[in-house]
C-alpha positions as CSV (number, residue, x, y, z in Angstrom):
1,X,-20.9,-17.1,4.8
2,X,-21.3,-13.4,4.4
3,X,-20.8,-12.8,8.2
4,X,-17.6,-14.9,8.1
5,X,-16.3,-13.2,5.0
6,X,-16.9,-9.8,6.6
7,X,-15.0,-10.8,9.8
8,X,-12.1,-12.3,7.8
9,X,-11.7,-9.2,5.6
10,X,-12.1,-6.6,8.3
11,X,-8.4,-6.5,9.3
12,X,-5.7,-4.0,10.2
13,X,-2.5,-5.9,9.5
14,X,0.6,-4.8,11.5
15,X,3.4,-5.0,9.0
16,X,6.9,-4.2,10.3
17,X,9.7,-3.1,7.9
18,X,13.3,-3.3,8.7
19,X,16.5,-2.2,7.0
20,X,19.9,-3.3,8.4
21,X,18.3,-4.4,11.6
22,X,16.5,-1.0,12.2
23,X,12.8,-0.5,12.0
24,X,11.6,1.9,9.3
25,X,8.5,3.4,10.7
26,X,8.0,5.9,7.9
27,X,8.0,3.0,5.3
28,X,5.4,1.2,7.5
29,X,3.1,4.2,7.5
30,X,3.5,4.7,3.7
31,X,2.6,1.0,3.1
32,X,-0.4,1.3,5.4
33,X,-1.5,4.4,3.5
34,X,-1.2,2.7,0.1
35,X,-3.1,-0.3,1.6
36,X,-6.0,2.0,2.6
37,X,-5.8,3.9,-0.7
38,X,-6.1,0.6,-2.7
39,X,-9.1,-0.5,-0.5
40,X,-7.6,-3.9,0.0
41,X,-10.0,-4.9,2.7
42,X,-13.0,-4.2,0.3
43,X,-11.6,-6.4,-2.4
44,X,-10.5,-9.0,0.1
45,X,-14.1,-9.3,1.1
46,X,-15.1,-10.4,-2.4
47,X,-12.2,-12.8,-2.8
48,X,-12.9,-14.3,0.6
49,X,-16.6,-14.8,-0.2
50,X,-15.6,-16.5,-3.5
51,X,-13.2,-18.8,-1.6
52,X,-16.0,-19.9,0.7
53,X,-18.1,-21.1,-2.2
54,X,-15.5,-22.1,-4.7
55,X,-12.6,-23.2,-2.4
56,X,-10.1,-20.7,-3.8
57,X,-10.4,-17.0,-4.5
58,X,-7.8,-14.8,-6.2
59,X,-6.6,-11.2,-5.6
60,X,-4.8,-9.4,-8.5
61,X,-2.2,-6.7,-7.8
62,X,-2.3,-4.0,-10.4
63,X,-0.1,-0.9,-11.1
64,X,-1.1,2.0,-13.3
65,X,1.1,5.1,-14.0
66,X,-2.1,7.0,-14.9
67,X,-3.6,6.9,-11.4
68,X,-3.4,10.0,-9.1
69,X,-3.0,12.4,-12.1
70,X,0.0,10.5,-13.6
71,X,1.8,10.0,-10.3
72,X,1.1,6.2,-10.4
73,X,-0.5,4.0,-7.7
74,X,-1.3,0.4,-6.9
75,X,-4.7,-1.1,-6.7
76,X,-6.1,-4.5,-6.0
77,X,-9.1,-6.4,-7.4
78,X,-10.8,-9.8,-6.9
79,X,-10.7,-12.0,-9.9
80,X,-13.2,-14.6,-11.0
81,X,-11.6,-18.0,-10.6
82,X,-13.0,-19.0,-14.1
83,X,-10.7,-16.4,-15.6
84,X,-7.5,-17.7,-14.0
85,X,-5.3,-20.6,-15.1
86,X,-2.0,-21.8,-13.8
87,X,0.3,-24.8,-13.5
88,X,-1.8,-27.6,-11.8
89,X,1.3,-29.3,-10.4
90,X,2.1,-26.4,-8.0
91,X,1.5,-26.9,-4.3
92,X,0.3,-24.8,-1.4
93,X,3.3,-22.4,-1.7
94,X,1.8,-21.3,-5.0
95,X,4.9,-21.3,-7.1
96,X,3.5,-22.1,-10.5
97,X,5.8,-22.4,-13.6
98,X,3.2,-20.5,-15.6
99,X,0.1,-18.4,-14.8
100,X,-2.4,-16.5,-17.0
101,X,-5.7,-14.7,-16.8
102,X,-8.0,-13.4,-19.5
103,X,-10.2,-10.3,-19.9
104,X,-12.7,-9.2,-22.4
105,X,-11.8,-5.7,-23.5
106,X,-13.3,-3.3,-26.0
107,X,-11.2,-2.8,-29.2
108,X,-10.7,0.9,-28.4
109,X,-9.2,0.1,-25.0
110,X,-6.9,-2.5,-26.5
111,X,-5.6,0.0,-29.1
112,X,-5.2,2.6,-26.4
113,X,-3.0,0.4,-24.2
114,X,-1.0,-1.2,-27.0
115,X,-1.1,1.4,-29.8
116,X,1.6,-0.1,-32.0
117,X,1.3,-3.9,-31.7
118,X,-2.6,-3.8,-31.7
119,X,-2.6,-2.5,-35.3
120,X,-2.4,-6.1,-36.5
121,X,-5.3,-7.4,-34.4
122,X,-8.4,-8.2,-36.4
123,X,-11.8,-9.2,-35.2
124,X,-12.2,-13.0,-35.3
125,X,-16.0,-12.9,-35.7
126,X,-16.1,-15.5,-33.0
127,X,-19.6,-16.7,-32.2
128,X,-20.8,-16.0,-28.7
129,X,-21.2,-19.7,-28.0
130,X,-17.5,-20.4,-28.8
131,X,-15.2,-22.0,-26.3
132,X,-14.2,-19.7,-23.4
133,X,-13.9,-20.0,-19.7
134,X,-16.4,-17.2,-19.4
135,X,-19.0,-19.4,-21.2
136,X,-19.1,-22.4,-19.0
137,X,-21.5,-22.9,-16.1
138,X,-21.8,-20.2,-13.5
139,X,-19.6,-22.2,-11.2
140,X,-21.1,-20.9,-8.1
141,X,-24.5,-22.7,-8.1
142,X,-26.4,-19.5,-8.5
143,X,-29.0,-19.3,-11.3
144,X,-31.5,-16.7,-12.3
145,X,-35.1,-17.8,-12.6
146,X,-36.7,-18.0,-16.1
147,X,-37.5,-14.6,-17.4
148,X,-35.9,-11.3,-18.6
149,X,-33.2,-11.3,-16.0
150,X,-31.8,-14.7,-17.1
151,X,-31.0,-13.2,-20.5
152,X,-29.0,-10.2,-19.2
153,X,-25.2,-10.3,-19.6
154,X,-23.2,-10.5,-16.4
155,X,-26.0,-12.2,-14.5
156,X,-25.6,-15.7,-13.0
157,X,-27.0,-18.2,-15.5
158,X,-26.5,-21.8,-16.6
159,X,-26.6,-20.9,-20.3
160,X,-23.6,-20.7,-22.6
161,X,-23.5,-16.9,-22.8
162,X,-21.8,-16.2,-19.4
163,X,-21.1,-12.5,-19.2
164,X,-21.6,-11.8,-22.9
165,X,-24.5,-10.6,-24.9
166,X,-25.3,-11.7,-28.4
167,X,-23.9,-8.5,-30.0
168,X,-20.8,-8.4,-27.8
169,X,-17.8,-7.2,-29.9
170,X,-15.2,-7.2,-27.2
171,X,-11.8,-8.9,-27.7
172,X,-10.3,-11.5,-25.5
173,X,-6.9,-10.4,-24.1
174,X,-4.8,-13.0,-22.3
175,X,-2.0,-12.1,-19.9
176,X,0.6,-14.9,-19.5
177,X,3.4,-15.2,-17.0
178,X,5.9,-18.0,-17.0
179,X,9.4,-19.1,-15.9
180,X,11.4,-19.0,-19.1
181,X,14.8,-20.7,-19.0
182,X,16.0,-19.4,-22.3
183,X,19.7,-18.7,-22.3
184,X,21.6,-16.3,-24.5
185,X,25.3,-15.9,-25.3
186,X,27.2,-13.3,-23.4
187,X,29.3,-11.0,-25.6
188,X,32.8,-10.2,-24.5
189,X,32.1,-6.5,-24.3
190,X,29.3,-7.2,-21.8
191,X,31.6,-9.0,-19.3
192,X,32.3,-6.7,-16.4
193,X,35.8,-5.7,-15.5
194,X,37.4,-7.7,-12.8
195,X,35.3,-10.8,-13.4
196,X,37.0,-13.9,-12.0
197,X,35.1,-16.2,-14.4
198,X,34.0,-15.1,-17.8
199,X,30.4,-16.3,-18.2
200,X,29.4,-17.7,-21.6
201,X,25.6,-17.7,-21.1
202,X,23.1,-15.7,-19.1
203,X,19.4,-16.0,-18.5
204,X,17.3,-14.0,-21.0
205,X,14.4,-13.8,-18.5
206,X,16.0,-14.0,-15.0
207,X,12.7,-12.8,-13.3
208,X,10.3,-14.6,-15.6
209,X,8.6,-13.7,-18.8
210,X,5.4,-11.8,-19.5
211,X,3.3,-11.9,-22.7
212,X,0.0,-10.3,-23.7
213,X,-2.0,-11.8,-26.6
214,X,-5.2,-10.8,-28.4
215,X,-6.8,-12.9,-31.2
216,X,-3.5,-14.6,-32.0
217,X,-1.4,-11.4,-32.0
218,X,1.3,-10.8,-29.4
219,X,0.7,-7.4,-27.9
220,X,3.6,-7.4,-25.4
221,X,6.6,-9.7,-24.8
222,X,9.4,-9.1,-22.3
223,X,10.6,-9.3,-18.8
224,X,8.2,-10.0,-15.9
225,X,7.7,-6.5,-14.5
226,X,7.0,-7.7,-10.9
227,X,9.7,-8.1,-8.3
228,X,11.3,-11.3,-7.0
229,X,9.7,-13.2,-4.0
230,X,11.6,-12.9,-0.7
231,X,10.4,-16.2,0.7
232,X,11.4,-18.6,-2.1
233,X,13.7,-18.3,-5.1
234,X,10.9,-17.5,-7.6
235,X,9.5,-14.5,-9.3
236,X,6.3,-12.8,-8.1
237,X,3.3,-13.3,-10.3
238,X,0.5,-10.7,-9.7
239,X,-2.1,-13.3,-8.7
240,X,-2.4,-14.3,-5.1
241,X,-4.7,-17.1,-3.9
242,X,-6.9,-17.1,-0.8
243,X,-8.2,-20.4,0.5
244,X,-11.2,-21.3,2.7
245,X,-9.7,-24.7,3.7
246,X,-6.1,-26.0,3.4
247,X,-5.1,-27.1,-0.1
248,X,-3.8,-30.5,0.8
249,X,-3.6,-32.1,-2.6
250,X,-2.8,-29.2,-5.0
251,X,-3.3,-25.5,-5.4
252,X,-7.1,-25.6,-5.2
253,X,-8.8,-25.5,-1.8
254,X,-12.0,-27.3,-0.9
255,X,-15.2,-25.2,-0.6
256,X,-16.7,-25.0,2.8
257,X,-20.1,-25.9,1.5
258,X,-18.8,-29.2,0.0
259,X,-19.0,-31.0,3.4
260,X,-22.7,-30.1,4.0
261,X,-23.9,-30.1,0.4
262,X,-25.6,-33.5,0.7
263,X,-27.5,-32.4,3.7
264,X,-28.8,-29.3,1.9
265,X,-29.7,-31.3,-1.2
266,X,-31.7,-33.8,1.0
267,X,-33.4,-30.9,2.8
268,X,-34.4,-29.3,-0.5
269,X,-35.8,-32.7,-1.7
270,X,-37.8,-33.1,1.5
271,X,-39.2,-29.5,1.2
272,X,-40.3,-30.5,-2.3
273,X,-42.0,-33.6,-1.0
274,X,-43.8,-31.6,1.7
275,X,-45.1,-29.2,-1.0
276,X,-46.3,-32.1,-3.1
277,X,-48.0,-33.6,0.0
278,X,-49.8,-30.3,0.7
279,X,-51.0,-30.1,-2.9
280,X,-52.2,-33.7,-2.8
281,X,-54.0,-33.1,0.5
282,X,-55.9,-30.1,-0.9
283,X,-56.7,-31.9,-4.2
284,X,-58.9,-34.6,-2.7
285,X,-60.4,-37.6,-4.5
286,X,-64.2,-37.8,-5.1
287,X,-66.0,-41.1,-4.7
288,X,-69.2,-41.0,-6.8
289,X,-71.8,-43.8,-6.4
290,X,-73.0,-45.3,-9.7
291,X,-76.6,-45.1,-8.7
292,X,-76.4,-41.3,-8.0
293,X,-77.0,-40.5,-11.7
294,X,-74.0,-38.1,-11.8
295,X,-72.1,-37.9,-15.0
296,X,-68.5,-38.5,-13.9
297,X,-67.1,-36.8,-17.0
298,X,-69.1,-33.6,-16.3
299,X,-68.6,-33.6,-12.6
300,X,-65.8,-31.2,-11.6
301,X,-65.9,-31.4,-7.8
302,X,-65.2,-27.7,-7.3
303,X,-66.6,-25.7,-4.4
304,X,-70.1,-24.2,-5.1
305,X,-70.8,-26.6,-7.9
306,X,-74.6,-27.6,-8.2
307,X,-75.3,-31.2,-9.2
308,X,-78.5,-33.3,-9.3
309,X,-78.5,-36.8,-7.9
310,X,-81.1,-39.6,-8.0
311,X,-83.5,-39.9,-5.0
312,X,-82.3,-42.1,-2.1
313,X,-78.8,-42.3,-3.6
314,X,-75.5,-41.5,-1.9
315,X,-74.0,-38.1,-2.5
316,X,-70.3,-37.8,-3.7
317,X,-67.8,-38.2,-0.9
318,X,-64.4,-36.4,-0.8
319,X,-61.5,-38.6,0.2
320,X,-58.3,-36.9,1.3
321,X,-54.9,-38.7,1.3
322,X,-53.2,-38.9,4.7
323,X,-50.8,-35.9,5.3
324,X,-47.3,-36.1,6.6
325,X,-46.7,-36.3,10.3
326,X,-45.3,-33.4,12.3
327,X,-41.9,-35.2,12.3
328,X,-42.0,-35.3,8.5
329,X,-42.7,-31.6,8.4
330,X,-39.8,-30.9,10.8
331,X,-37.3,-33.2,9.1
332,X,-35.9,-30.5,6.6
333,X,-35.3,-28.2,9.6
334,X,-33.4,-30.9,11.4
335,X,-31.1,-31.4,8.3
336,X,-30.6,-27.6,7.9
337,X,-29.8,-27.4,11.7
338,X,-27.1,-30.1,11.3
339,X,-25.7,-28.1,8.3
340,X,-25.5,-24.9,10.4
341,X,-23.6,-26.8,13.2
342,X,-21.2,-28.3,10.7
343,X,-20.5,-24.8,9.4
344,X,-19.9,-23.5,12.9
345,X,-23.1,-21.4,13.0
346,X,-24.1,-22.1,16.6
347,X,-26.6,-20.2,18.8
348,X,-23.7,-18.7,20.8
349,X,-22.1,-17.4,17.6
350,X,-25.4,-15.8,16.7
351,X,-25.6,-14.1,20.0
352,X,-28.1,-16.4,21.7
353,X,-27.0,-17.6,25.1
354,X,-27.8,-21.1,26.2
355,X,-30.4,-22.2,28.7
356,X,-29.8,-21.5,32.4
357,X,-27.5,-18.9,34.1
358,X,-24.6,-18.6,31.7
359,X,-21.7,-16.4,32.8
360,X,-19.9,-14.0,30.4
361,X,-16.8,-16.2,30.5
362,X,-18.7,-19.3,29.5
363,X,-20.5,-17.4,26.7
364,X,-17.3,-16.1,25.3
365,X,-15.7,-19.5,25.5
366,X,-18.6,-21.0,23.6
367,X,-18.2,-18.4,20.9
368,X,-14.5,-19.2,20.5
369,X,-15.2,-22.9,20.3
370,X,-17.7,-22.5,17.6
371,X,-15.4,-20.3,15.5
372,X,-12.9,-23.0,14.5
373,X,-13.4,-22.6,10.8
374,X,-13.2,-18.9,11.1
375,X,-9.9,-19.0,13.0
376,X,-8.6,-21.5,10.4
377,X,-9.4,-19.1,7.6
378,X,-7.5,-16.4,9.5
379,X,-4.5,-18.7,9.7
380,X,-4.7,-19.4,6.0
381,X,-5.1,-15.7,5.3
382,X,-1.6,-15.1,6.6
383,X,-0.1,-16.4,3.4
384,X,-2.3,-14.1,1.3
385,X,-1.8,-10.9,3.3
386,X,1.9,-11.5,3.7
387,X,2.4,-12.1,-0.1
388,X,0.2,-9.1,-0.9
389,X,2.1,-6.8,1.5
390,X,5.5,-7.9,0.1
391,X,4.4,-7.5,-3.5
392,X,2.9,-4.1,-2.7
393,X,5.9,-2.8,-0.9
394,X,8.5,-4.0,-3.5
395,X,6.4,-2.7,-6.3
396,X,6.1,0.7,-4.6
397,X,9.9,0.8,-4.3
398,X,10.4,-0.2,-7.9
399,X,7.9,2.1,-9.7
400,X,6.8,5.0,-7.4
401,X,9.3,7.8,-6.8
402,X,7.3,9.8,-4.2
403,X,3.8,10.4,-3.0
404,X,1.8,11.9,-0.1
405,X,-1.2,10.0,1.1
406,X,-3.5,10.4,4.1
407,X,-3.4,7.6,6.7
408,X,-6.0,6.9,9.3
409,X,-4.3,5.3,12.3
410,X,-4.5,5.0,16.0
411,X,-3.6,8.6,16.5
412,X,-6.1,10.0,14.0
413,X,-5.5,11.0,10.4
414,X,-2.1,12.2,9.2
415,X,-0.4,12.7,5.9
416,X,2.6,10.4,5.2
417,X,5.4,10.8,2.7
418,X,7.0,8.2,0.5
419,X,10.5,8.6,-1.0
420,X,11.9,6.3,-3.7
421,X,14.1,3.4,-2.9
422,X,17.2,2.4,-4.9
423,X,16.9,-1.3,-4.0
424,X,13.6,-2.4,-2.4
425,X,15.2,-5.8,-1.5
426,X,17.3,-4.1,1.1
427,X,14.2,-4.0,3.3
428,X,12.7,-7.0,5.1
429,X,9.0,-7.2,5.9
430,X,7.3,-9.1,8.8
431,X,3.6,-9.5,9.3
432,X,2.2,-9.9,12.8
433,X,0.0,-12.9,12.5
434,X,-2.1,-12.0,15.5
435,X,-3.2,-8.7,13.8
436,X,-5.2,-10.6,11.2
437,X,-7.0,-13.1,13.4
438,X,-10.7,-12.5,12.9
439,X,-11.5,-12.6,16.6
440,X,-8.5,-10.8,18.0
441,X,-10.0,-7.3,17.7
442,X,-13.4,-8.4,18.9
443,X,-12.1,-10.1,22.0
444,X,-9.8,-7.2,22.7
445,X,-12.6,-4.8,22.5
446,X,-14.4,-6.8,25.2
447,X,-11.5,-6.2,27.5
448,X,-11.5,-2.4,27.0
449,X,-13.8,-1.6,29.9
450,X,-11.8,-3.8,32.3
451,X,-8.5,-2.3,31.1
452,X,-9.9,1.2,31.6
453,X,-10.9,0.3,35.2
454,X,-7.5,-1.1,35.9
455,X,-5.9,2.1,34.6
456,X,-4.1,0.4,31.7
457,X,-6.0,2.4,29.0
458,X,-7.0,6.1,29.1
459,X,-10.1,7.5,27.4
460,X,-8.4,8.5,24.2
461,X,-6.6,5.1,23.7
462,X,-9.8,3.2,24.5
463,X,-11.7,5.1,21.9
464,X,-9.0,4.5,19.3
465,X,-9.1,0.7,20.1
466,X,-12.8,0.7,19.6
467,X,-12.4,2.5,16.3
468,X,-14.5,5.6,17.2
469,X,-13.9,8.5,14.8
470,X,-12.4,11.7,16.1
471,X,-11.1,9.9,19.2
472,X,-8.7,12.8,20.1
473,X,-11.5,15.4,20.0
474,X,-13.9,13.3,22.0
475,X,-11.3,12.5,24.6
476,X,-10.3,16.2,24.9
477,X,-14.0,17.2,25.3
478,X,-14.4,14.5,28.0
479,X,-11.3,15.8,29.8
480,X,-12.6,19.4,29.8
481,X,-16.0,18.2,31.1
482,X,-14.3,16.4,34.0
483,X,-12.3,19.5,34.8
484,X,-15.4,21.6,34.8
485,X,-17.2,19.2,37.0
486,X,-14.3,19.1,39.4
487,X,-14.1,22.9,39.4
488,X,-17.8,23.2,40.1
489,X,-17.6,20.8,43.0
490,X,-14.6,22.8,44.4
491,X,-16.5,26.1,44.2
492,X,-19.6,24.5,45.8
493,X,-17.5,23.2,48.7
494,X,-16.0,26.7,49.4
495,X,-19.4,28.3,49.3
496,X,-20.6,26.0,52.1
């Protein structure tokens, strides 16, 4: 699971931006710089790992005007699925009519963000065991063993106090987004000049509605601050799902572990039985003859014990129950091996070649054939990365006037500039699907030596493809060394 999540999240998406049919390369570099600044791949790793265990992970897009010394910037975070709720009737396009998430925040933080409306918020003195989506089961199947660690807040546990301690005084803040179809009357003075048809009503919330609530008090109520989606006629909500398997029957995907959970449960049961068999084998039964004169109540049968028996009587005899056969001991391993095969964890994928003389081509083909689930996750990731890139770019154009950020690209590190946009929707974005396939970079790196031999790639470009730091300097030093070697051979030939 960790290996697959690492491969899926280690991406360098190629996002092309066009305006009026012309490619805007400066905008592309600025978006890539903001992508690296927000550490999207790092947070994508957490959301991907959650989706493998829970079926669906969530990424949240955030904007803060306080970042970068008040210049404003975007950042991304992975959200706990237990904190997210939305319209269950939505489908795989993820166009819910409402969506919300909740956070536990300190009172001082709430009053700092909403200084005016939070004055009416009062503590509810809610008991820690009250109803909350934080206080259900861990949801992931992880539990801490009995002891001090199980009572610490924030640790996986099956108890009712998920993420909270007994003296937790934080407030629950809920952020709610919805499609509000409220209409309001259009005044005559608001009708623009030259209008062919005078409208009577207009939408109060044309791009959706946003509310923030804490302990029954509305902290914020107004327009949805996020832009409109370019793919369907719907507003953007700042929560984007990522699925491990296709969500065929609703917005929730199926966990990858669901299909092999029964095998793992049976293997765990068999391991328990083997342990019990070993204990029974070591704890033998003693057969004591009645004529031996041994007091059965006082006889312990422990090693080194001294007992006195009657003359010509039979000594106590230990009787061991039969142990499991070797097939019984290996049965849990057989079940776990079947589980590994179902999850695509074959020997070839782990770098172990098969028996016999296996060529490089056959070995690479076996790796590709065993990575079906991984490639499927890459296809499903197209929706997540595309939505995230669109939301990030349109938000940059809407709220950020200018910035300068470093960008590490194929040609090294450079500083890119961003200038404000009057209308971000004048630009169209396209994501190259092949750039986010988990195996595309790996397989291309295998071809680098052959491409260098064929003269397709030079040293600098090959080092850039391999992701070697300071590729330009290394290539320049290599070129100088080759020149010195050629010069030394030339001088040596003249001397002869």
